[in-house]
C-alpha positions in Angstrom: -5.8 -76.7 71.6 -5.7 -75.9 75.3 -5.0 -72.2 75.8 -3.1 -70.8 78.8 -4.6 -68.4 81.4 -3.4 -64.8 81.3 -1.3 -65.5 84.4 0.4 -68.5 82.8 1.1 -66.6 79.6 2.8 -63.9 81.7 4.8 -66.5 83.5 6.1 -68.0 80.3 6.5 -64.7 78.4 7.2 -61.9 80.9 8.2 -59.5 78.2 5.0 -60.1 76.3 6.8 -62.1 73.6 7.8 -65.8 73.9 11.6 -65.9 73.4 12.7 -69.3 72.1 16.3 -70.4 72.3 17.1 -72.2 69.0 20.2 -74.4 68.5 21.3 -74.2 64.9 24.1 -76.6 65.5 21.9 -79.7 65.5 20.6 -80.5 62.0 17.5 -82.3 63.4 16.3 -79.3 65.4 16.4 -76.2 63.2 17.3 -77.2 59.7 14.9 -78.0 56.9 15.7 -79.7 53.6 12.4 -78.5 52.1 11.5 -75.0 53.4 12.6 -71.9 51.5 12.9 -69.8 54.6 16.0 -70.1 56.9 16.1 -71.1 59.6 13.2 -73.6 59.6 12.6 -76.8 61.4 10.7 -78.7 64.0 11.8 -76.5 66.9 10.6 -73.3 65.2 7.3 -75.0 64.4 6.8 -76.1 68.0 7.8 -72.6 69.2 5.1 -71.0 67.0 2.5 -73.6 68.2 3.4 -73.0 71.8 3.2 -69.2 71.4 -0.2 -69.6 69.8 -1.3 -71.6 72.9 -0.1 -68.8 75.1 -1.7 -66.1 72.9 1.6 -64.2 72.5 4.0 -63.5 69.6 7.3 -65.4 69.4 10.8 -64.4 68.7 13.8 -66.6 68.0 17.2 -66.4 69.6 19.6 -68.2 67.3 22.8 -69.9 68.5 25.4 -72.0 66.7 25.8 -74.6 69.4 24.1 -76.3 72.3 26.1 -74.7 75.1 25.1 -71.1 74.0 21.5 -72.2 73.6 21.4 -73.8 77.1 23.1 -70.7 78.6 20.5 -68.4 77.1 17.8 -70.3 78.9 19.6 -70.6 82.2 20.4 -66.8 82.2 16.8 -65.8 81.5 17.6 -64.4 78.1 15.2 -67.0 76.6 11.9 -68.3 78.0 11.9 -71.8 76.4 14.5 -74.0 74.8 14.9 -77.2 72.9 17.7 -79.5 74.1 18.7 -83.0 75.0 17.7 -84.2 78.4 20.9 -84.5 80.5 21.4 -84.8 84.3 23.8 -81.9 84.5 21.4 -79.6 82.7 18.5 -80.8 84.8 20.0 -79.1 87.8 18.8 -75.7 86.5 16.3 -76.8 83.8 12.9 -78.4 83.7 12.6 -80.9 80.8 9.4 -82.1 79.3 9.2 -85.8 78.2 11.2 -86.2 75.0 9.5 -85.3 71.7 12.1 -86.8 69.4 15.1 -89.1 69.8 18.2 -89.3 67.7 21.5 -91.2 67.9 25.0 -90.3 68.9 27.6 -92.0 66.6 31.3 -92.0 66.0 33.2 -91.2 62.9 36.8 -92.1 62.1 39.3 -91.9 59.3 38.9 -94.5 56.6 42.2 -96.1 57.4 41.7 -96.1 61.2 42.2 -99.4 63.0 39.1 -98.7 65.1 36.3 -100.9 63.8 33.7 -100.8 66.6 32.3 -98.5 69.3 33.8 -100.7 71.9 37.3 -99.9 70.6 37.0 -96.2 71.2 37.4 -96.0 74.9 41.1 -96.8 75.1 44.2 -95.0 76.3 45.6 -92.7 73.6 42.3 -92.2 71.8 41.2 -88.6 71.4 37.5 -88.0 70.8 36.4 -84.6 69.4 33.1 -83.3 70.7 31.1 -80.1 70.5 31.4 -78.0 73.6 28.4 -78.3 75.9 26.7 -80.8 73.6 24.5 -83.5 75.2 26.6 -86.3 73.7 29.8 -84.6 75.0 28.3 -84.4 78.5 27.4 -88.1 78.2 30.8 -89.1 77.1 32.4 -87.1 79.8 30.6 -89.3 82.3 31.1 -92.6 80.5 34.5 -92.5 78.8 37.2 -93.6 81.2 40.4 -94.2 79.2 40.1 -92.1 76.1 40.3 -88.3 76.3 37.8 -85.7 75.0 38.8 -82.7 72.9 36.2 -79.9 72.8 35.6 -77.6 69.9 33.1 -74.6 70.0 30.3 -76.2 67.9 29.3 -79.7 66.7 29.6 -78.5 63.1 33.4 -78.1 63.6 34.0 -81.6 65.1 34.9 -83.6 61.9 37.2 -80.9 60.5 38.9 -80.6 63.8 39.5 -84.3 63.9 40.9 -84.3 60.4 43.0 -81.2 60.7 44.4 -82.2 64.1 45.1 -85.8 63.2 42.8 -87.0 66.0 41.3 -90.4 66.2 37.6 -90.1 66.6 34.8 -87.5 66.0 31.5 -87.9 68.0 28.2 -86.3 67.1 24.5 -86.6 66.2 24.1 -89.1 63.4 22.6 -86.6 60.9 25.6 -84.2 61.4 28.1 -87.1 61.1 26.4 -88.4 57.9 26.4 -84.9 56.4 30.0 -84.4 57.2 31.0 -87.8 55.9 29.3 -87.0 52.6 31.0 -83.6 52.5 34.4 -85.0 53.2 34.2 -88.0 50.9 35.8 -91.3 51.0 38.4 -90.4 53.6 36.1 -91.1 56.6 33.6 -93.7 57.8 31.0 -94.0 60.5 31.3 -96.8 63.0 28.3 -99.2 63.0 25.6 -98.7 65.6 25.4 -95.9 68.1 27.0 -95.0 71.5 23.8 -93.4 72.9 20.3 -92.4 72.2 19.8 -88.6 72.5 16.4 -87.6 73.8 15.4 -84.1 72.8 12.9 -82.2 74.9 11.4 -78.8 75.4 12.8 -77.0 78.4 12.2 -74.1 80.7 14.2 -72.7 83.7 13.5 -74.4 87.0 11.7 -72.2 89.5 8.5 -71.7 87.6 5.2 -72.9 88.9 4.0 -76.5 88.9 1.1 -75.3 86.7 3.6 -74.0 84.1 5.6 -77.3 84.1 2.4 -79.3 83.7 1.2 -77.0 80.9 4.5 -77.4 79.0 4.6 -81.2 79.5 1.0 -81.5 78.3 1.8 -79.4 75.2 4.6 -81.7 74.2 2.4 -84.8 74.8 -0.3 -83.3 72.6 2.2 -82.4 69.8 3.3 -86.0 69.7 -0.2 -87.6 70.0 -1.8 -85.4 67.4 1.0 -86.1 64.9 2.4 -82.5 64.8 6.0 -83.6 65.6 5.9 -86.5 63.1 4.5 -84.3 60.4 7.1 -81.6 61.0 9.9 -84.1 60.7 8.5 -85.3 57.4 7.7 -81.9 56.1 11.3 -80.7 56.7 12.8 -83.9 55.2 14.5 -85.0 58.4 15.5 -88.6 58.2 16.8 -90.9 61.0 15.0 -89.1 63.8 12.0 -90.8 65.6 9.2 -89.4 67.6 9.9 -90.3 71.2 7.5 -92.8 72.7 7.8 -91.8 76.4 
């Protein structure tokens, strides 16, 4: 594996330890169905591999939602992060090419008259989203008639929909499927997806071009050598695919 120069290691880890921002609110990123230790998952594996390439130790900053994880990176509290590529976030963040892609889907009550994704964006429809989530940012740009209702984390979306008598919950497929199983027969997922969510490694903008190239090359290597695919399989993550771009 390519190793960083001493100067590059200091640029990525100015405290001497690589501080990785980890979003526990996305079940694909930091949840494992097989590992005994918690948390565990593909983002923690990639953080350890990247720290090894830098020749420094790693520490994990754990957050319960995307917004807090993004804020930690933007404020300098964290050195690297793992988040969905989004134009708004890109104003302050350098994204690598995506390492994995997942789907954004809708969930409704079993007796809802809504039968398809195309029926969601209508006046009077309220869509519950996690605050600062990539799918929430996407829907804010692309929903024109329905309204969005934000809750603090993606894990609270379905319960907020049910408790508030709201029409639609939006989220990552794995979270929605887990919630549907937990809630039982009272809810259902709409067929298909409303977006593809492309997850990437990220660092604050303003670092050197060498640093950006090193991080991009690291992600490309993790994909091409099978590290990402093996991590998804090892942690029992279904429904997520290694990104091809």
